[in-house]
Short mmCIF file of the C-alpha atoms (twelve columns), coordinates in Angstrom:
data_MODEL
# 
_entry.id   MODEL 
# 
loop_
_atom_site.group_PDB 
_atom_site.id 
_atom_site.type_symbol 
_atom_site.label_atom_id 
_atom_site.label_alt_id 
_atom_site.label_comp_id 
_atom_site.label_asym_id 
_atom_site.label_seq_id 
_atom_site.Cartn_x 
_atom_site.Cartn_y 
_atom_site.Cartn_z 
_atom_site.pdbx_PDB_model_num 
ATOM 1   C CA . GLY A 1   -6.991  51.808 91.069  1 
ATOM 2   C CA . ILE A 2   -8.603  48.520 91.899  1 
ATOM 3   C CA . SER A 3   -12.380 48.427 92.287  1 
ATOM 4   C CA . THR A 4   -12.784 45.006 93.963  1 
ATOM 5   C CA . LEU A 5   -10.872 43.640 96.943  1 
ATOM 6   C CA . PRO A 6   -10.658 39.863 96.250  1 
ATOM 7   C CA . PRO A 7   -11.804 37.166 98.698  1 
ATOM 8   C CA . TYR A 8   -9.336  36.330 101.484 1 
ATOM 9   C CA . SER A 9   -6.943  39.090 100.398 1 
ATOM 10  C CA . PHE A 10  -5.926  40.001 103.981 1 
ATOM 11  C CA . ASN A 11  -7.420  36.980 105.727 1 
ATOM 12  C CA . HIS A 12  -5.553  36.193 108.959 1 
ATOM 13  C CA . CYS A 13  -3.069  39.061 108.701 1 
ATOM 14  C CA . TYR A 14  -2.942  38.977 112.469 1 
ATOM 15  C CA . PHE A 15  -0.999  42.170 113.068 1 
ATOM 16  C CA . LEU A 16  -2.849  44.428 110.634 1 
ATOM 17  C CA . GLN A 17  -4.198  47.322 112.725 1 
ATOM 18  C CA . ASN A 18  -5.069  50.333 110.542 1 
ATOM 19  C CA . VAL A 19  -6.258  50.332 106.935 1 
ATOM 20  C CA . ARG A 20  -7.165  53.023 104.464 1 
ATOM 21  C CA . LEU A 21  -8.684  51.678 101.252 1 
ATOM 22  C CA . SER A 22  -8.510  53.065 97.730  1 
ATOM 23  C CA . GLU A 23  -11.094 55.720 96.893  1 
ATOM 24  C CA . ASN A 24  -11.988 53.677 93.770  1 
ATOM 25  C CA . LEU A 25  -13.003 50.565 95.720  1 
ATOM 26  C CA . THR A 26  -16.623 49.488 95.154  1 
ATOM 27  C CA . LYS A 27  -16.654 45.924 96.528  1 
ATOM 28  C CA . ILE A 28  -15.030 44.099 99.439  1 
ATOM 29  C CA . GLN A 29  -15.437 40.383 98.806  1 
ATOM 30  C CA . SER A 30  -15.891 37.547 101.305 1 
ATOM 31  C CA . ASN A 31  -13.396 37.156 104.152 1 
ATOM 32  C CA . ALA A 32  -11.206 39.964 102.834 1 
ATOM 33  C CA . PHE A 33  -10.247 40.923 106.402 1 
ATOM 34  C CA . GLY A 34  -11.597 37.848 108.223 1 
ATOM 35  C CA . GLY A 35  -9.459  36.837 111.164 1 
ATOM 36  C CA . CYS A 36  -7.497  40.107 111.245 1 
ATOM 37  C CA . CYS A 37  -7.796  40.045 114.999 1 
ATOM 38  C CA . SER A 38  -5.732  43.200 115.562 1 
ATOM 39  C CA . LEU A 39  -7.654  45.314 113.046 1 
ATOM 40  C CA . TYR A 40  -9.361  48.092 114.962 1 
ATOM 41  C CA . ASN A 41  -9.475  50.956 112.477 1 
ATOM 42  C CA . ILE A 42  -10.495 50.991 108.823 1 
ATOM 43  C CA . ARG A 43  -11.645 53.832 106.643 1 
ATOM 44  C CA . LEU A 44  -14.176 52.712 104.038 1 
ATOM 45  C CA . PRO A 45  -14.255 54.817 100.858 1 
ATOM 46  C CA . GLU A 46  -17.375 56.690 99.746  1 
ATOM 47  C CA . SER A 47  -17.257 54.709 96.481  1 
ATOM 48  C CA . LEU A 48  -17.995 51.422 98.314  1 
ATOM 49  C CA . LYS A 49  -21.217 49.636 97.237  1 
ATOM 50  C CA . GLU A 50  -20.938 46.087 98.642  1 
ATOM 51  C CA . ILE A 51  -19.452 44.327 101.661 1 
ATOM 52  C CA . GLY A 52  -19.174 40.546 101.261 1 
ATOM 53  C CA . ASN A 53  -19.863 37.588 103.539 1 
ATOM 54  C CA . SER A 54  -17.675 37.513 106.641 1 
ATOM 55  C CA . ALA A 55  -15.588 40.379 105.265 1 
ATOM 56  C CA . PHE A 56  -14.683 41.631 108.748 1 
ATOM 57  C CA . THR A 57  -15.298 38.632 111.036 1 
ATOM 58  C CA . PHE A 58  -13.054 38.312 114.078 1 
ATOM 59  C CA . THR A 59  -11.696 41.852 113.961 1 
ATOM 60  C CA . LEU A 60  -11.531 44.469 116.707 1 
ATOM 61  C CA . LEU A 61  -13.417 47.149 114.785 1 
ATOM 62  C CA . ARG A 62  -14.979 49.478 117.331 1 
ATOM 63  C CA . ASP A 63  -16.194 52.483 115.373 1 
ATOM 64  C CA . LEU A 64  -17.011 52.150 111.692 1 
ATOM 65  C CA . THR A 65  -18.825 54.452 109.315 1 
ATOM 66  C CA . ILE A 66  -20.606 52.668 106.481 1 
ATOM 67  C CA . PRO A 67  -20.713 54.994 103.458 1 
ATOM 68  C CA . LYS A 68  -24.170 56.071 102.272 1 
ATOM 69  C CA . GLY A 69  -23.688 54.376 98.893  1 
ATOM 70  C CA . VAL A 70  -23.377 50.862 100.358 1 
ATOM 71  C CA . SER A 71  -26.423 48.960 99.128  1 
ATOM 72  C CA . SER A 72  -25.444 45.431 100.164 1 
ATOM 73  C CA . VAL A 73  -23.952 44.045 103.363 1 
ATOM 74  C CA . LYS A 74  -23.813 40.249 103.175 1 
ATOM 75  C CA . ALA A 75  -24.350 37.705 105.955 1 
ATOM 76  C CA . SER A 76  -22.005 37.800 108.933 1 
ATOM 77  C CA . ALA A 77  -20.022 40.673 107.443 1 
ATOM 78  C CA . PHE A 78  -19.100 41.942 110.905 1 
ATOM 79  C CA . SER A 79  -19.689 38.934 113.156 1 
ATOM 80  C CA . SER A 80  -17.401 38.333 116.096 1 
ATOM 81  C CA . PRO A 81  -19.115 36.141 118.696 1 
ATOM 82  C CA . PHE A 82  -18.788 37.212 122.321 1 
ATOM 83  C CA . ASN A 83  -15.686 35.731 123.980 1 
ATOM 84  C CA . ALA A 84  -14.562 34.166 120.705 1 
ATOM 85  C CA . TRP A 85  -11.047 35.541 121.228 1 
ATOM 86  C CA . ARG A 86  -10.409 33.139 124.076 1 
ATOM 87  C CA . SER A 87  -10.860 30.259 121.670 1 
ATOM 88  C CA . TYR A 88  -9.026  31.905 118.770 1 
ATOM 89  C CA . PRO A 89  -5.377  31.162 119.633 1 
ATOM 90  C CA . ARG A 90  -3.938  31.967 116.234 1 
ATOM 91  C CA . CYS A 91  -4.108  35.629 117.119 1 
ATOM 92  C CA . ALA A 92  -1.134  35.020 119.363 1 
ATOM 93  C CA . MET A 93  0.868   33.465 116.518 1 
ATOM 94  C CA . ARG A 94  3.198   35.107 114.050 1 
ATOM 95  C CA . PRO A 95  1.697   36.802 110.993 1 
ATOM 96  C CA . MET A 96  1.209   34.483 108.038 1 
ATOM 97  C CA . PHE A 97  2.426   36.650 105.207 1 
ATOM 98  C CA . THR A 98  5.627   36.754 103.214 1 
ATOM 99  C CA . ALA A 99  7.321   39.485 101.218 1 
ATOM 100 C CA . GLN A 100 5.622   38.090 98.117  1 
ATOM 101 C CA . ARG A 101 2.165   38.250 99.731  1 
ATOM 102 C CA . ILE A 102 2.791   41.784 100.995 1 
ATOM 103 C CA . SER A 103 3.813   42.821 97.483  1 
ATOM 104 C CA . SER A 104 0.620   41.403 95.990  1 
ATOM 105 C CA . ILE A 105 -1.503  42.983 98.744  1 
ATOM 106 C CA . LEU A 106 -0.058  46.435 98.187  1 
ATOM 107 C CA . ARG A 107 -1.291  46.534 94.616  1 
ATOM 108 C CA . TRP A 108 -4.880  46.384 95.960  1 
ATOM 109 C CA . VAL A 109 -4.813  48.962 98.730  1 
ATOM 110 C CA . SER A 110 -2.664  51.533 100.397 1 
ATOM 111 C CA . ILE A 111 -1.967  51.008 104.065 1 
ATOM 112 C CA . ILE A 112 -1.471  54.459 105.471 1 
ATOM 113 C CA . PRO A 113 -1.301  55.542 109.109 1 
ATOM 114 C CA . LEU A 114 -4.538  57.342 109.960 1 
# 
């Protein structure tokens, strides 16, 4: 499986809600899930070592367990300023992904109902 989730790989996938990542994943790069304003549940694998800049900004993550092996969490990895949603209108728009983008995304991770 893939070991690194590339930058911006799910960026602004507005209707992404639940994610389960590959057990081989060691690095989530910058903005991988930035702007996924419906994302409230993600399961991080025990193999994870690094979480990049702004990887989860503007998400709805409520309860997240960071695996013990994570040695680096970059700046603003989980930032979502208070009341930012009121000024973030794109969350009300249609998702910005095509069949081609979904196909390329699915080679990186498995999206499985939790």
